[in-house]
C-alpha positions in Angstrom: 120.6 184.0 95.2 119.2 185.6 92.4 121.4 188.5 91.0 117.9 190.4 89.7 114.5 189.6 90.1 112.1 189.9 87.1 108.2 189.8 87.2 107.0 187.8 84.4 103.8 189.7 83.7 106.0 192.8 83.1 108.5 191.1 81.1 105.6 190.5 78.4 106.3 194.0 76.9 108.1 193.6 73.5 111.8 194.4 73.7 111.6 195.2 77.4 114.6 194.4 79.6 114.4 194.7 83.7 115.5 193.5 86.7 115.4 194.2 90.5 118.5 194.1 92.2 119.6 192.2 95.2 122.7 191.8 97.7 124.4 189.4 95.5 127.3 191.6 94.9 128.1 191.4 98.8 129.9 188.6 98.6 132.4 189.8 96.1 133.1 193.0 98.1 134.1 191.1 101.6 131.0 192.4 103.4 130.3 195.6 104.7 131.1 194.6 108.6 134.6 194.3 107.6 135.0 198.1 106.5 137.6 199.7 108.9 136.9 203.3 107.7 134.4 205.5 106.0 136.4 205.5 103.0 136.4 201.7 102.7 133.0 201.6 103.2 132.2 204.0 100.5 134.5 202.1 98.4 132.5 199.2 99.1 129.0 200.7 98.1 130.6 202.0 94.8 131.9 198.6 94.0 128.5 196.7 94.6 126.8 199.2 92.4 129.5 198.8 89.9 129.2 195.0 89.9 125.6 195.1 89.5 125.5 197.7 86.8 128.0 195.7 84.6 125.9 192.4 85.0 122.8 194.3 84.3 124.4 195.2 81.1 125.7 191.9 80.4 122.4 190.2 81.1 120.5 192.8 78.6 122.8 192.1 75.8 124.8 194.1 73.1 121.8 196.3 71.7 122.2 197.6 75.3 124.3 200.6 76.8 125.7 200.9 80.3 123.3 201.7 82.9 122.5 205.3 83.3 121.9 206.5 87.3 121.3 209.8 88.9 122.4 211.3 92.4 119.2 210.5 94.3 117.9 213.0 97.0 115.0 211.2 98.4 112.1 214.4 96.5 110.3 214.1 93.4 112.6 215.9 90.8 112.9 213.9 87.6 114.9 213.7 84.4 113.7 213.3 80.8 116.0 212.1 78.1 114.2 212.7 74.9 116.0 210.6 72.0 115.1 213.8 69.7 117.2 216.2 71.8 119.6 214.2 73.4 120.4 211.8 70.7 124.1 211.0 72.1 124.3 212.8 74.8 124.1 211.9 78.7 124.5 214.4 81.4 126.7 213.4 84.3 125.2 211.3 86.6 126.7 212.5 89.6 125.9 216.2 88.9 121.9 215.1 88.3 119.9 215.2 91.5 116.6 213.8 91.2 114.4 210.5 92.0 113.2 209.5 88.7 114.4 209.2 85.0 112.1 209.1 81.9 113.2 208.1 78.4 111.9 207.3 75.1 116.0 206.3 74.0 115.9 202.9 72.8 119.0 200.7 74.3 119.4 203.0 77.0 119.3 201.4 80.4 118.0 203.5 83.2 118.6 202.8 86.8 117.5 203.5 90.5 119.4 202.5 93.8 117.5 201.3 96.7 118.1 199.6 100.3 114.5 199.8 101.7 112.8 202.3 99.3 110.4 201.2 96.8 112.2 201.1 93.2 109.1 201.5 90.5 109.6 200.7 86.6 107.2 202.1 84.6 106.8 201.3 80.9 104.4 202.5 77.9 104.6 199.5 75.1 102.8 202.2 72.5 104.8 204.9 72.4 108.1 203.2 73.8 108.7 205.3 76.8 109.9 203.9 80.0 110.8 205.4 83.5 112.6 204.2 86.6 111.5 205.9 89.9 113.0 205.9 93.9 109.7 205.9 95.7 111.0 206.6 99.4 108.0 207.6 101.7 108.7 211.2 101.2 108.8 210.9 97.5 105.9 208.6 97.4 104.3 211.2 99.8 105.1 214.0 97.3 103.4 211.4 94.7 106.6 211.3 92.3 105.2 208.2 90.6 102.4 210.0 89.7 104.6 212.9 88.8 106.3 210.6 86.3 103.5 209.1 84.8 101.6 213.1 83.9 105.4 213.9 82.7 105.3 210.7 80.2 101.5 211.8 79.6 102.6 215.3 78.3 105.8 214.7 76.9 105.2 211.9 74.9 101.6 211.3 74.9 101.4 208.2 77.1 98.1 206.9 78.0 97.5 205.5 81.9 95.4 202.7 80.1 98.2 201.5 78.5 101.1 201.5 81.1 102.8 198.8 82.8 104.3 199.0 86.4 106.3 197.0 88.6 107.3 197.4 92.2 110.4 195.8 93.4 111.4 194.8 96.7 110.9 197.1 99.6 110.6 197.2 103.1 106.9 196.2 103.4 104.5 196.6 106.1 105.4 194.0 108.0 108.6 195.6 108.8 108.0 199.3 107.9 108.1 201.1 111.5 107.1 204.6 111.8 106.1 207.4 113.9 102.8 208.9 114.6 103.4 211.8 112.4 102.4 209.5 109.6 98.9 210.0 111.0 98.6 213.2 109.7 100.3 212.7 106.8 98.2 210.3 105.3 95.3 211.0 106.9 93.6 210.6 104.0 94.5 207.0 103.4 95.5 205.5 107.0 92.9 203.0 107.0 94.6 201.3 104.0 98.4 202.5 104.6 99.0 202.3 108.2 98.5 199.4 110.7 99.1 199.5 114.4 100.3 196.5 116.7 98.9 195.0 119.7 101.4 197.9 120.9 100.0 200.4 119.1 103.2 200.9 117.0 102.7 202.1 113.6 103.6 200.2 110.0 103.5 201.9 106.8 102.4 200.3 103.6 104.6 201.9 100.8 103.7 199.7 98.2 99.6 200.1 98.8 100.1 203.9 98.5 101.8 203.8 95.1 99.0 201.2 94.1 96.2 204.0 95.1 97.9 206.6 93.2 98.5 204.1 90.2 94.4 203.3 90.4 93.7 207.2 90.4 95.5 207.6 87.3 93.9 205.0 85.9 96.7 202.3 85.5 94.7 198.9 85.2 95.1 196.9 88.1 96.1 194.1 85.8 98.7 196.1 84.6 100.4 196.6 88.2 103.1 194.0 88.8 104.2 193.8 92.5 107.2 192.2 93.6 106.3 190.8 97.4 109.9 190.6 98.9 110.4 192.7 102.0 114.2 193.8 102.1 113.9 193.7 106.2 112.7 190.3 106.3 113.2 188.0 103.4 114.7 184.7 104.3 114.8 183.6 100.6 116.6 186.2 99.2 119.2 188.3 100.3 118.6 192.5 100.1 120.6 195.4 101.6 118.3 197.2 104.1 119.4 200.6 105.3 116.9 200.2 108.2 118.5 197.0 109.5 121.9 197.6 109.2 122.2 201.7 109.0 125.1 203.0 106.9 126.5 199.7 106.8 125.0 198.4 103.8 125.1 198.8 99.6 122.7 199.8 97.5 120.7 197.4 95.1 120.4 198.5 91.2 116.8 198.1 89.5 116.9 199.1 85.9 115.0 199.0 82.7 115.2 199.7 79.1 114.0 198.8 75.6 115.9 197.5 72.8 116.7 199.1 70.0 
């Protein structure tokens, strides 16, 4: 099993490091099925993220600081860390409730935690700006990725045509079962992002929905890199999946940074 999955086309950006996490740390914490209390379960979750963050920093090299993450809340809020305003300061990670981070600070690794939701990494190689976005169905519905790109435009001068975008492992349309309320929420794109099986059960394509948003922004199709792994049914890699295992699973860490 790979510790982190990287996308070759996305790696071509000068000075960029990135990785989409797997459940590689599971064996090191003893497995979540063995947890005999809520406290033990939470400790194992924290430990898997700690081990993933340490591994990400290790493979990124000495020119990078530790991975910075936030307290995610399944919404569309974004945190911007501007090197001109925050040269040496970082807010307390456990106090920031949002689902995306944007920064132009060299050497800062920013990370997103997922277990079925879609991690999206964005790079502007011209202005050397990056973003990490947690796009669950609700964040996608609220267009958090589009909001991140527009913030990059407004605050750092990023041009969508120059952006590179990578989408990591997530629950894919083969397994992402949803209710009929999605027909109303995504009615404009229902033929593109929703499919029904022979029993009439609906399945949602969150990756496609974000691709459509990226296309609408003017991001070039060849600059959109997609990892095909499904966190629910992939047999070649091991992923945490909240839909499969409920609360008895960890969280995977996806990260991005630009070297100093």
